[in-house]
C-alpha positions in Angstrom: -39.9 145.1 154.0 -40.4 145.9 150.4 -37.3 148.2 150.6 -35.2 145.4 152.2 -36.1 143.0 149.6 -35.2 145.4 146.9 -31.7 146.0 148.3 -31.1 142.3 148.5 -32.0 141.9 144.9 -29.7 144.8 144.0 -26.8 143.2 145.8 -27.4 139.8 144.1 -27.4 141.5 140.8 -24.0 143.1 141.5 -22.2 139.6 142.1 -20.4 138.3 139.0 -22.2 135.4 137.3 -20.3 132.0 137.4 -19.8 130.6 133.9 -21.4 127.3 133.0 -19.3 124.2 134.0 -17.6 122.4 131.1 -16.0 119.0 131.0 -12.8 120.6 129.6 -12.4 122.4 132.9 -12.6 119.2 134.9 -9.6 118.5 137.2 -8.9 116.3 140.2 -8.1 117.5 143.6 -5.6 115.6 145.9 -7.2 113.0 148.1 -7.4 114.0 151.6 -6.3 111.4 154.0 -8.8 109.9 156.2 -8.7 110.2 159.9 -7.6 106.7 160.5 -4.7 107.0 157.9 -3.2 110.1 159.4 0.1 109.4 161.2 0.6 111.2 164.4 3.9 111.8 166.2 3.3 108.9 168.4 2.8 106.5 165.5 6.0 107.8 163.8 8.0 107.3 167.0 6.7 103.7 167.3 7.7 103.0 163.6 11.2 104.3 164.2 11.5 102.3 167.4 10.3 99.1 165.7 12.7 99.5 162.7 15.7 100.0 165.0 14.8 96.9 167.0 14.1 94.8 163.9 17.3 92.7 163.3 16.3 91.9 159.7 16.0 95.6 158.7 19.3 96.4 160.5 21.1 93.6 158.5 19.6 94.8 155.3 20.8 98.3 156.0 24.3 96.9 156.8 24.4 94.9 153.6 23.2 97.9 151.6 26.0 100.0 153.1 28.6 97.4 152.2 27.2 97.1 148.7 27.4 100.8 148.3 31.0 100.8 149.5 31.9 98.0 147.0 30.2 99.8 144.2 32.2 102.9 144.9 35.4 100.9 145.2 34.7 99.0 142.0 33.9 102.2 140.1 37.1 103.9 141.2 39.5 100.8 140.9 40.1 101.1 137.2 41.4 104.7 137.1 43.3 104.2 140.3 44.9 101.0 139.0 45.8 102.7 135.7 47.3 105.6 137.6 49.3 103.2 139.6 50.5 101.4 136.5 51.5 104.7 134.9 53.4 105.8 138.0 55.2 102.5 138.3 56.2 102.5 134.7 57.4 106.0 134.9 59.5 105.2 138.0 60.9 102.1 136.4 61.8 104.0 133.3 63.6 106.7 135.2 65.5 104.1 137.2 66.4 102.2 134.1 67.7 105.3 132.4 69.7 106.2 135.5 71.2 102.7 135.7 71.9 102.7 131.9 73.7 106.0 132.1 75.8 104.8 135.1 76.6 101.6 133.2 77.7 103.5 130.1 79.9 105.7 132.2 81.4 102.7 134.0 82.0 100.9 130.7 83.9 103.9 129.4 85.9 104.1 132.6 86.7 100.4 132.4 87.7 100.7 128.7 90.1 103.5 129.6 91.5 101.7 132.5 92.0 98.5 130.4 93.7 100.5 127.7 96.1 102.0 130.3 96.7 98.6 131.8 97.5 97.2 128.4 99.9 100.0 127.7 101.7 99.4 131.0 101.8 95.6 130.2 103.4 96.3 126.8 106.0 98.6 128.3 106.8 96.1 131.1 106.9 93.3 128.5 109.3 95.3 126.3 111.6 96.1 129.3 111.8 92.4 130.2 114.5 91.4 127.7 115.8 88.2 129.2 115.9 86.3 125.9 113.7 88.1 123.3 112.9 91.7 122.5 109.5 93.2 122.0 109.4 92.4 118.2 110.5 88.8 118.7 107.9 88.3 121.5 105.1 89.7 119.4 106.1 87.5 116.5 106.4 84.4 118.7 103.1 85.0 120.3 101.4 85.4 117.0 102.8 82.1 115.7 101.9 80.4 119.0 98.2 81.5 118.7 98.1 80.4 115.0 99.5 77.0 115.7 97.2 76.2 118.6 94.1 77.3 116.6 95.2 75.3 113.6 95.9 72.1 115.6 92.8 72.2 117.7 90.3 73.4 115.1 88.0 71.1 113.1 90.1 69.1 110.7 93.3 69.7 112.6 95.8 67.1 113.6 94.6 66.8 117.2 90.9 66.4 116.2 91.8 63.7 113.6 93.8 61.7 116.1 91.0 62.1 118.6 88.4 60.8 116.1 90.6 57.8 115.3 90.9 57.0 119.0 87.1 57.3 119.5 86.4 54.8 116.7 88.9 52.4 118.2 87.3 52.7 121.6 83.9 52.1 120.1 85.2 48.8 118.5 86.7 47.8 121.9 83.4 48.3 123.7 81.5 46.4 121.1 84.0 43.5 121.4 83.7 43.4 125.1 79.9 43.4 124.9 80.0 40.4 122.6 82.3 38.6 124.9 80.1 39.3 127.9 77.2 37.4 126.2 79.2 34.2 126.6 77.6 32.3 123.7 78.7 28.7 124.1 78.7 27.7 120.4 80.4 30.8 119.1 83.5 29.6 117.3 84.7 33.0 116.0 86.4 35.4 118.3 87.4 39.0 117.5 90.7 40.1 118.8 91.3 43.7 119.7 94.3 45.1 117.8 96.3 48.0 119.1 96.3 51.3 117.3 98.9 51.3 114.5 102.3 53.0 114.4 101.0 55.9 112.3 98.6 56.9 115.1 101.4 56.5 117.7 103.8 58.7 115.7 101.1 61.4 115.4 100.5 61.3 119.1 104.2 61.6 119.8 104.5 64.6 117.3 101.5 66.4 118.9 103.0 65.8 122.4 106.3 67.3 121.4 104.6 70.3 119.8 102.4 71.0 122.8 105.3 70.7 125.2 107.3 73.1 123.0 104.4 75.5 123.1 104.5 75.5 126.9 108.2 76.3 126.7 107.6 79.2 124.3 105.0 80.6 126.7 107.5 80.4 129.5 110.0 82.2 127.3 107.5 85.0 126.6 107.6 85.7 130.3 104.8 86.8 132.6 102.7 89.9 131.8 100.8 92.4 133.9 97.8 90.7 135.5 94.4 91.3 133.9 96.0 92.8 130.8 95.3 91.7 127.2 98.7 90.0 126.9 98.2 88.1 130.2 94.8 86.9 128.9 96.3 85.6 125.7 99.2 83.8 127.4 96.9 82.2 130.0 94.6 80.9 127.2 97.4 79.5 125.2 98.9 77.8 128.2 95.5 76.3 129.1 95.1 75.0 125.6 98.5 73.4 125.5 98.2 71.8 128.9 94.8 70.4 128.0 96.1 68.9 124.8 99.1 67.3 126.6 96.7 65.8 129.3 94.3 64.5 126.6 97.1 62.9 124.6 98.5 61.2 127.7 95.1 59.9 128.7 94.6 58.4 125.3 97.9 56.6 125.6 97.0 55.3 129.1 93.6 54.0 127.9 95.3 52.1 125.0 97.9 50.6 127.3 95.2 49.4 129.7 93.1 47.9 127.0 96.0 46.1 125.4 97.1 44.8 128.8 93.7 43.4 129.4 93.6 41.9 125.9 96.9 40.1 126.5 95.5 38.6 129.7 92.4 37.5 127.8 94.4 35.9 125.0 96.6 34.1 127.6 93.5 32.6 129.3 92.0 31.7 126.0 95.2 29.8 125.0 95.1 28.0 128.3 91.5 26.9 127.7 92.2 25.8 124.2 95.2 23.8 125.3 93.3 22.1 128.1 90.4 21.2 125.9 92.6 20.5 122.9 89.8 21.8 120.7 90.7 24.1 117.8 89.2 27.5 117.9 89.0 29.7 114.9 90.3 33.1 115.8 89.4 36.0 113.6 91.6 39.1 113.9 90.0 42.5 114.0 90.3 44.7 110.9 93.5 46.5 110.7 93.3 50.0 112.2 94.2 52.7 109.7 96.2 55.7 110.5 94.9 59.2 110.9 96.2 60.2 107.5 94.3 57.5 105.6 91.6 59.1 103.6 89.2 56.1 104.3 89.5 56.7 108.0 89.3 60.4 108.1 85.8 61.9 107.6 85.8 64.4 104.8 
């Protein structure tokens, strides 16, 4: 026994001595779950089963999935949209350049075709020597264009005659309006006077000149269709015909107004003779001619 106890002491002395515990060496160990908190396979299966059969949890999962999709879509829409804009702009630019190049080529072709057509028109115009040669036709066409532009431009004869007629028409309308009021005690009456002889002579002169222009256009003869010469002749003819129609319309209006005025004066005289009551008649101011500086706006 003494020997056994000695060996035990020797063995105890051979074990390393544990150092003294210090608060600096203190640390926490993870908490071990208790027996009633441990989840078994059966409890996990029941949890999954209850979540799948829970309609609220399934709806939340569906909403979260949609929200995730919307987030991904919103995050990628800006670069995709910018890429689409860049692609569309590039395609439009290429198409515009293609159309612009084609338009330029077509314009050049049309100009060349028009030049060739004008040259053929000049040759055919020169060969048609019924009354005038090429030089005489060119000179007559230039004078015709100059005269039409001068007559119908601002300050020309036709415009001045037209302004004088418009003032006369305004006076006629005002007189008719006053008569339509039928004021019983009105003793003064305005009588509509016709346009004077100066205006009539100007109308006749413009009419003759426009008709002569139409004759000159007929003398120049037809030109190749869609050529520059044909365009000039058509425009000159249209201007001359329009002037003749306008002058004739002004003459017709004046004749209608004066015919109505004669009927009015005849009825007025009958009324005066039947009532035997003197009526003071005031003549309208004398209409000045188109060359009168007071009647022509400067």
